[in-house]
Every structure is written in C-alpha cells, then in structure tokens.
C-alpha positions in Angstrom: -28.9 32.0 43.7 -27.8 28.7 41.7 -28.2 30.8 38.8 -26.0 32.9 39.3 -23.2 30.7 40.3 -24.1 28.4 37.0 -24.0 31.3 35.4 -20.4 32.5 37.2 -19.4 29.7 36.5 -20.4 29.5 32.3 -18.4 32.9 32.4 -14.9 31.3 33.9 -14.9 28.5 31.4 -15.5 30.6 28.8 -12.9 32.5 29.3 -9.9 29.9 30.3 -10.9 28.3 27.2 -10.2 31.6 25.0 -6.7 32.1 27.6 -4.8 30.4 25.5 -6.4 31.6 21.9 -5.7 35.1 23.0 -2.0 35.1 23.5 -1.4 32.9 20.0 -2.7 36.4 17.9 -0.5 38.4 18.9 2.1 39.4 16.2 4.9 42.1 16.8 6.9 43.9 13.8 9.5 46.5 13.1 8.5 49.6 10.5 11.0 52.2 9.5 8.5 55.0 8.9 10.1 57.9 6.5 7.5 60.9 6.6 4.5 62.0 9.4 1.3 60.0 9.8 -1.8 60.6 11.5 -2.9 56.7 13.4 -6.3 57.4 14.5 -6.4 61.0 15.2 -2.6 60.8 16.7 0.7 62.5 14.8 3.3 60.5 14.8 6.5 61.3 13.6 8.8 59.9 11.7 11.3 56.8 13.0 11.1 53.7 14.7 8.4 52.4 15.0 7.1 48.6 16.5 4.2 47.7 16.1 2.2 45.0 17.8 -0.7 42.9 16.7 -3.1 42.0 20.1 -6.7 40.1 18.3 -9.1 43.1 17.4 -5.7 46.1 18.6 -3.2 47.7 16.8 -0.1 48.4 19.4 2.3 51.6 17.2 5.4 52.7 19.5 7.6 55.1 17.9 11.3 53.1 19.3 12.6 56.8 19.5 10.6 59.4 21.4 8.3 56.7 22.6 4.9 58.0 21.2 2.3 56.0 21.6 -0.7 55.1 19.7 -3.3 51.8 20.8 -6.2 51.5 17.6 -9.3 49.1 17.4 -8.2 47.5 13.8 -10.7 45.1 12.8 -10.3 41.4 10.3 -9.8 42.1 6.8 -8.9 38.8 3.8 -5.3 39.1 1.8 -3.0 37.5 0.0 0.5 39.4 1.2 2.6 36.9 -0.2 4.7 36.8 2.3 5.3 39.9 3.1 4.5 42.2 6.1 3.5 46.5 5.2 1.5 49.2 6.9 -0.6 50.4 3.9 -1.3 54.7 4.1 -4.3 56.4 2.5 -3.1 59.8 1.1 -5.3 62.7 1.3 -4.1 66.3 0.2 -0.3 66.1 1.9 -1.3 63.9 4.4 -0.8 60.5 5.4 -3.4 57.7 6.8 -2.2 54.4 8.8 -5.2 51.9 7.1 -3.4 49.1 7.8 -1.4 46.1 7.9 -1.0 43.2 6.3 1.7 40.3 7.6 2.5 37.0 6.0 -0.5 35.7 8.1 -3.3 38.1 7.1 -4.2 41.5 7.5 -6.0 44.4 9.4 -8.1 47.2 8.3 -8.2 50.4 10.5 -11.1 52.4 10.1 -10.8 56.3 8.9 -11.0 58.8 11.5 -12.3 61.3 12.0 -9.3 63.8 10.7 -9.2 61.8 7.6 -12.7 62.3 7.2 -12.0 66.0 8.6 -9.1 66.2 5.5 -11.8 64.3 3.1 -13.9 67.4 3.3 -11.6 70.2 3.2 -9.7 68.3 -0.3 -13.2 68.0 -1.6 -14.7 71.4 -0.7 -10.6 73.2 -2.1 -10.7 71.0 -5.2 -15.1 70.6 -5.9 -12.8 67.6 -8.8 -11.9 64.0 -8.3 -11.5 62.8 -4.7 -7.5 61.3 -5.8 -7.0 58.6 -2.2 -3.7 56.8 -3.1 -2.3 53.8 -0.9 1.4 53.8 0.4 3.0 51.3 2.1 6.1 51.2 3.9 7.9 47.1 4.3 8.0 46.0 8.1 9.8 43.5 9.0 9.9 40.6 12.0 6.4 38.7 12.6 5.9 35.3 15.1 
C-alpha cells in the first residue's frame, strides 16, 4: 500500500512540475490560405485560419466556417529568420499541410494517408519522376 501511495505522489509531483512548461509552449498564429488543402486526412477550404501550437499538437481552425482539425506534430530544427509560415506539399494538384515554421522553432507533420494515396496514384499514372513541390504561406502573430 505504501508503494502505491509513493507512486501516486511521484506521479502528482511530475504533473505539477510539467504544468507550467505546458502552458509556456502555446503559440498562436493567423494565416490566410488562398487555396483548399488537406490537414491530416481532412479537407480544409481556402480562408483565414487560426493556427495554435500546443506542445506536440497543432490546432487549425477556419475563422469563416469554424471547421477545425487537431494534428499530432513532431519538432524539427529550422532557421526561420524571424518569419512564420506554413509548409505545404503539392502532389498532383492537391496541397497537403506538412509543417509550421515559427520564429522560435518548427513542427513537421506526418504524411497523411490521403497524401500517401495521392503519391501512389501519381506514381502509377506517371510511371516517371515523382514531383513533390514545397509551398509556403506567410502567417502573422505568435507569442
């Protein structure tokens, strides 16, 4: 019984230690995306977006129709030169959100099932070189 109490105490202490760090890592940006795109496996319309980073999660919310998506992201090193922007991959004529670069650091998003399928379809149809282009969109804000 004492062992369980000790584990609960240690777990509670760990949560209390990390709580201030969790709040400090939230960043909010505004972006105007002039084209339809995929975020994860969800299609998002062109428009103005609120992009929030919460530790390893990226929340993307359309300000006009209130559609939103929450995506798990991984950190990456980047030199942003103080400019924040979203990174998109283009496969065929489809655009896929792949990352966020902020003045402090950057996040990479995993390749979605939809992007994998589009890439396989492109390979199958073209039977040639695969062309994946990067597209960026400037965003403002940040804390």
